[in-house]
C-alpha positions as CSV (number, residue, x, y, z in Angstrom):
1,M,-26.8,139.2,96.7
2,E,-27.2,138.3,93.1
3,E,-23.8,137.2,91.7
4,D,-25.6,134.2,90.2
5,L,-27.1,136.7,87.7
6,L,-23.8,138.4,86.8
7,F,-21.8,135.6,85.4
8,E,-21.8,133.7,82.1
9,H,-20.9,130.0,82.3
10,F,-19.3,128.4,79.3
11,R,-18.7,124.8,78.2
12,L,-16.8,124.0,75.0
13,C,-16.3,120.5,73.7
14,V,-13.3,120.1,71.3
15,D,-14.3,118.3,68.1
16,P,-12.8,114.9,67.2
17,G,-11.1,116.3,64.1
18,Q,-9.6,119.4,65.8
19,E,-6.0,120.2,64.9
20,P,-3.7,121.2,67.8
21,M,-4.3,124.8,68.8
22,R,-3.5,127.0,71.8
23,V,-6.5,127.2,74.2
24,D,-6.7,131.0,74.0
25,K,-6.9,131.0,70.2
26,Y,-9.4,128.1,70.3
27,M,-11.6,130.0,72.7
28,S,-11.5,133.3,70.7
29,T,-12.5,131.5,67.5
30,H,-15.5,129.8,69.2
31,L,-16.7,132.8,71.2
32,E,-17.7,135.4,68.6
33,K,-18.9,138.1,71.1
34,T,-16.0,137.8,73.6
35,S,-12.8,139.8,73.0
36,R,-9.4,138.1,73.0
37,N,-8.4,140.3,75.8
38,R,-11.2,139.1,78.1
39,I,-10.4,135.5,77.3
40,Q,-6.7,136.1,78.2
41,L,-7.7,137.8,81.4
42,A,-10.0,134.8,82.3
43,I,-7.1,132.4,81.7
44,K,-4.6,134.6,83.6
45,D,-7.0,134.6,86.7
46,G,-7.4,130.8,86.6
47,N,-11.0,130.8,85.4
48,V,-10.4,128.3,82.6
49,K,-10.3,124.6,83.2
50,V,-9.9,121.6,80.9
51,G,-11.4,118.7,82.8
52,E,-10.6,119.5,86.4
53,K,-7.3,121.1,85.7
54,T,-6.7,124.9,85.5
55,V,-4.8,125.7,82.3
56,K,-2.6,128.5,80.9
57,A,-2.9,130.3,77.6
58,N,-0.3,128.1,75.9
59,Y,-2.2,124.8,76.7
60,V,-2.8,123.0,73.4
61,V,-6.3,121.6,73.1
62,R,-6.8,118.1,71.9
63,P,-9.9,116.3,70.4
64,G,-12.3,115.4,73.2
65,D,-11.2,118.1,75.6
66,V,-14.0,119.8,77.6
67,I,-13.2,123.4,78.4
68,R,-15.2,125.0,81.2
69,F,-14.9,128.6,82.3
70,V,-16.9,131.5,83.8
71,M,-16.7,135.2,83.0
72,P,-18.6,138.2,84.2
73,Y,-21.1,139.5,81.8
74,E,-19.6,142.1,79.4
75,R,-21.1,145.6,79.3
76,R,-23.3,145.6,76.2
77,G,-24.4,148.9,74.8
78,V,-27.0,149.7,77.4
79,E,-27.3,153.5,77.7
80,V,-27.0,154.6,81.3
81,L,-27.8,158.2,82.1
82,P,-25.2,159.8,84.5
83,Q,-27.0,161.4,87.4
84,D,-25.6,163.5,90.2
85,I,-26.8,161.4,93.1
86,P,-24.8,161.5,96.4
87,L,-22.7,158.4,97.1
88,D,-21.3,157.2,100.4
89,I,-17.9,156.1,99.1
90,V,-16.0,154.1,101.7
91,Y,-12.9,153.4,99.5
92,E,-11.7,154.2,96.0
93,D,-8.6,153.6,93.9
94,D,-7.9,153.0,90.2
95,D,-9.2,149.4,90.4
96,V,-12.1,149.2,92.9
97,L,-14.6,151.3,94.6
98,V,-16.5,150.4,97.7
99,V,-19.9,152.0,98.3
100,D,-22.2,152.0,101.3
101,K,-25.7,151.9,99.7
102,P,-28.7,153.3,101.5
103,A,-31.9,151.4,101.8
104,G,-34.4,152.3,99.0
105,M,-31.8,152.7,96.2
106,V,-32.0,150.3,93.3
107,V,-28.6,149.0,92.3
108,H,-29.1,148.6,88.5
109,P,-31.6,150.0,86.0
110,G,-34.3,147.6,85.1
111,H,-38.0,147.1,84.8
112,G,-39.8,150.0,86.6
113,H,-36.4,151.6,87.6
114,Y,-34.8,153.3,84.7
115,D,-33.0,156.0,86.6
116,S,-31.9,157.2,90.1
117,T,-30.1,153.9,90.6
118,L,-26.6,153.2,92.0
119,V,-25.4,152.6,88.5
120,N,-26.6,156.1,87.4
121,A,-24.8,157.6,90.3
122,L,-21.6,155.7,89.5
123,A,-21.8,156.8,85.9
124,F,-21.7,160.4,87.0
125,H,-19.1,159.9,89.6
126,L,-16.7,158.1,87.3
127,G,-17.4,160.4,84.3
128,V,-19.0,157.8,82.1
129,T,-21.0,159.2,79.3
130,P,-23.8,157.4,77.5
131,D,-21.8,157.3,74.2
132,M,-18.5,156.0,75.9
133,D,-17.0,153.2,73.8
134,E,-16.2,149.8,75.2
135,E,-12.6,150.8,75.9
136,G,-13.8,153.7,78.2
137,R,-13.2,153.3,81.9
138,G,-16.3,152.8,83.9
139,G,-17.9,150.8,86.8
140,F,-18.7,147.2,86.6
141,L,-21.0,145.5,89.1
142,V,-19.8,142.2,90.4
143,H,-22.6,141.7,92.9
144,R,-25.8,143.3,94.0
145,I,-28.0,143.8,97.1
146,D,-31.8,144.3,97.2
147,K,-33.3,147.7,96.9
148,D,-34.4,147.8,100.5
149,T,-31.3,146.2,101.9
150,S,-28.6,148.7,103.0
151,G,-24.8,148.2,103.1
152,L,-21.6,147.6,101.3
153,L,-20.9,146.9,97.6
154,V,-17.7,146.6,95.7
155,I,-17.5,147.8,92.1
156,S,-14.6,147.0,89.7
157,R,-13.3,149.9,87.6
158,N,-11.7,147.9,84.8
159,D,-11.8,144.5,83.1
160,E,-8.8,143.2,85.0
161,A,-10.4,144.0,88.4
162,Q,-13.8,142.7,87.3
163,M,-12.3,139.4,86.3
164,C,-10.4,139.0,89.5
165,L,-13.3,139.9,91.7
166,A,-15.6,137.7,89.7
167,K,-13.4,134.7,90.4
168,Q,-13.5,135.4,94.1
169,F,-17.3,135.6,94.1
170,Y,-17.4,132.4,92.0
171,E,-15.1,130.6,94.4
172,H,-17.0,132.0,97.5
173,S,-13.8,133.5,99.0
174,I,-15.4,136.9,99.5
175,D,-16.2,137.6,103.1
176,R,-19.8,139.0,103.3
177,R,-21.6,139.3,106.6
178,Y,-25.0,140.9,107.2
179,Q,-26.9,141.8,110.3
180,A,-30.6,141.0,110.3
181,V,-33.4,141.3,112.8
182,V,-35.7,138.3,112.5
183,W,-38.9,137.3,114.1
184,G,-38.8,134.8,117.0
185,D,-36.3,133.6,119.6
186,V,-33.8,131.6,117.4
187,K,-33.2,128.4,119.4
188,E,-29.5,127.7,118.6
189,N,-26.8,130.3,119.1
190,E,-25.4,129.5,115.6
191,G,-26.4,127.3,112.7
192,T,-26.4,126.8,108.9
193,V,-29.2,126.8,106.3
194,D,-28.1,124.7,103.3
195,A,-31.1,124.7,100.9
196,P,-31.2,125.3,97.2
197,L,-33.3,128.2,95.9
198,E,-35.6,128.5,92.9
199,R,-38.0,131.1,91.6
200,D,-41.5,130.8,93.0
201,P,-43.7,129.8,90.0
202,S,-46.7,131.5,91.5
203,E,-44.9,134.9,91.8
204,R,-41.8,135.5,89.6
205,T,-40.3,138.2,91.9
206,R,-40.2,135.8,94.8
207,Y,-37.9,132.9,95.5
208,R,-38.4,129.8,97.6
209,V,-36.5,126.7,98.8
210,A,-36.6,124.3,95.9
211,K,-39.3,121.6,96.3
212,D,-37.0,119.0,94.8
213,P,-33.5,119.0,96.3
214,G,-32.1,118.4,92.8
215,D,-33.6,121.6,91.5
216,G,-32.7,125.2,92.2
217,K,-29.2,126.7,92.8
218,R,-27.1,125.8,95.8
219,A,-27.5,128.3,98.6
220,V,-25.7,128.3,102.0
221,T,-26.2,130.8,104.8
222,H,-24.3,130.6,108.2
223,Y,-25.8,132.5,111.1
224,R,-25.1,133.3,114.7
225,V,-27.1,135.1,117.4
226,L,-25.8,138.5,118.4
227,E,-28.6,139.6,120.7
228,R,-32.0,138.3,121.9
229,F,-35.1,140.3,122.6
230,G,-37.5,137.4,123.2
231,F,-39.9,138.1,120.3
232,V,-37.2,139.0,117.8
233,T,-33.5,138.2,117.5
234,L,-30.5,140.1,116.0
235,L,-28.4,137.7,113.8
236,E,-25.2,137.9,111.9
237,C,-25.6,136.0,108.6
238,R,-22.5,135.0,106.7
239,L,-23.0,134.2,103.0
240,E,-21.2,131.2,101.5
241,T,-23.1,131.6,98.3
242,G,-25.0,134.7,97.1
243,R,-28.3,133.9,95.6
244,T,-31.1,136.4,95.0
245,H,-33.0,137.1,98.3
246,Q,-30.9,134.3,99.9
247,I,-31.0,135.4,103.6
248,R,-34.6,136.5,103.3
249,V,-35.8,133.1,101.9
250,H,-33.5,131.0,104.2
251,M,-34.6,132.7,107.4
252,S,-38.3,132.5,106.4
253,S,-37.9,128.8,105.6
254,I,-36.8,128.0,109.2
255,G,-39.6,130.1,110.7
256,H,-37.7,133.3,111.3
257,P,-38.6,135.8,108.6
258,L,-36.9,139.1,108.6
259,F,-38.6,141.8,110.6
260,N,-40.9,143.9,108.3
261,D,-40.1,141.8,105.2
262,V,-43.3,142.3,103.1
263,K,-42.4,139.7,100.5
264,Y,-41.5,136.8,102.9
265,G,-44.0,137.2,105.7
266,G,-42.2,139.5,108.1
267,A,-44.5,142.5,107.8
268,E,-47.1,141.1,110.3
269,I,-46.9,140.1,114.0
270,R,-45.3,136.7,114.1
271,K,-44.4,136.5,117.8
272,G,-45.5,138.4,120.9
273,T,-48.6,139.1,123.0
274,I,-52.2,139.7,122.1
275,Y,-52.5,143.0,123.9
276,A,-53.3,146.2,121.9
277,R,-50.4,148.0,123.5
278,Y,-48.0,145.4,122.0
279,R,-49.7,145.7,118.6
280,Q,-49.2,149.4,118.7
281,F,-45.5,148.9,119.7
282,I,-45.0,146.7,116.6
283,R,-46.7,149.3,114.3
284,N,-44.3,151.9,115.7
285,C,-41.4,149.6,115.0
286,F,-42.5,149.1,111.4
287,E,-42.7,152.9,111.0
288,L,-39.2,153.3,112.4
289,C,-37.7,150.7,110.0
290,P,-40.1,150.7,107.0
291,R,-38.3,147.9,105.1
292,Q,-36.7,144.5,105.8
293,A,-34.2,144.8,108.6
294,L,-31.2,143.7,106.7
295,H,-27.8,145.4,106.4
296,A,-24.7,144.3,104.5
297,K,-22.3,145.2,107.3
298,T,-18.9,143.6,106.5
299,L,-17.2,143.1,103.1
300,G,-13.7,141.5,102.6
301,F,-11.9,140.6,99.4
302,E,-8.4,140.3,97.9
303,H,-7.4,143.5,96.1
304,P,-7.2,142.6,92.4
305,R,-3.9,144.4,91.8
306,T,-2.0,144.3,95.1
307,R,-3.4,140.9,96.2
308,K,-3.7,142.2,99.7
309,W,-6.7,141.4,101.8
310,M,-9.1,144.4,102.3
311,Q,-11.8,144.4,104.9
312,F,-14.6,147.0,105.3
313,D,-17.2,147.5,108.0
314,S,-20.4,149.6,107.8
315,A,-22.2,151.0,110.8
316,L,-25.8,150.0,111.1
317,P,-28.1,152.7,109.4
318,A,-30.2,154.9,111.6
319,D,-33.5,153.0,111.0
320,M,-32.1,149.7,112.2
321,D,-30.2,151.3,115.0
322,A,-33.5,153.0,116.2
323,L,-35.3,149.7,115.8
324,L,-32.8,147.8,118.0
325,D,-32.8,150.5,120.7
326,K,-36.6,150.3,120.8
327,W,-36.6,146.5,121.2
328,R,-33.9,146.8,123.9
329,R,-36.0,149.1,126.0
330,Y,-39.1,146.9,125.5
331,A,-37.3,143.7,126.4
332,S,-35.8,145.3,129.5
333,N,-39.3,146.1,130.8
334,M,-40.7,142.6,130.1
335,P,-40.9,139.9,132.8
336,E,-38.2,137.3,132.4
337,E,-40.6,134.4,131.8
338,R,-42.3,136.4,129.0
339,I,-39.0,137.2,127.3
340,S,-37.9,133.6,127.2
341,D,-41.3,132.3,126.2
342,G,-41.2,134.0,122.8
343,E,-44.9,133.2,122.1
């Protein structure tokens, strides 16, 4: 859930002495590392505004105009080694590819993870070679999910598809729904967490709800209860925004960290009884699902070429399925007053 890391935001102020000029030409002369083609695609997809108005390529800029636009980051000469790694491909055509990522797979090469990533697997599947030039066809990420989160991702296969999908993510029109097992008996059947997120200054790989409401990036998660087990709850979480670790931080911030989430306090007993048998039960649950219990289950978007709505659904992976079955059996054998107590 990291589309905030995948887009470049631009703001151009037209100089007072600027001669009349088409906006596409003006942008290309002021963005040295951005191709004219990408600029025209951004304009075509409605990603360019002057003031609050979306403009076309033939708009003539005037002194004092403020041009704002967003574009996905361009692939820049990073060598990716194609690797023959199995992929669970849910859908594929000339424009998009939808993949069901297993838990444990890193999406993109980075510090400490230089190979065996989803991008390495995509490079092999799509026939991308390390020396392919910028015009070569390849896969473009438009969003990410955490290493230990499983589920659906859409990948664009060309500039046009990337620009169109980027706009949908930017405008929050993508339908993304996750299933999560969280600690505690969530009080309300549904709710919303609207709290901006920022990096935790004490640990750069963690995020937190911003201390000052004016800081951080806006983050909104809608949730509803699917099933209750007394000491844990199965939720559906719908993302309005897609910040890094958003669901994990938001759920922890309201006292319901994800089950077995090491980074945000879910890998310890947060609710339940004091008995040794219960502690052993939880240890067994952690072994069954040795990662945060979070799955990107539903993904919906408008196809960039046909403009038809596409919706995909992924079955819960075996580890989360086994975890839920174990909690169902445990809850069915608990006295009713203990289930509702949640302490």
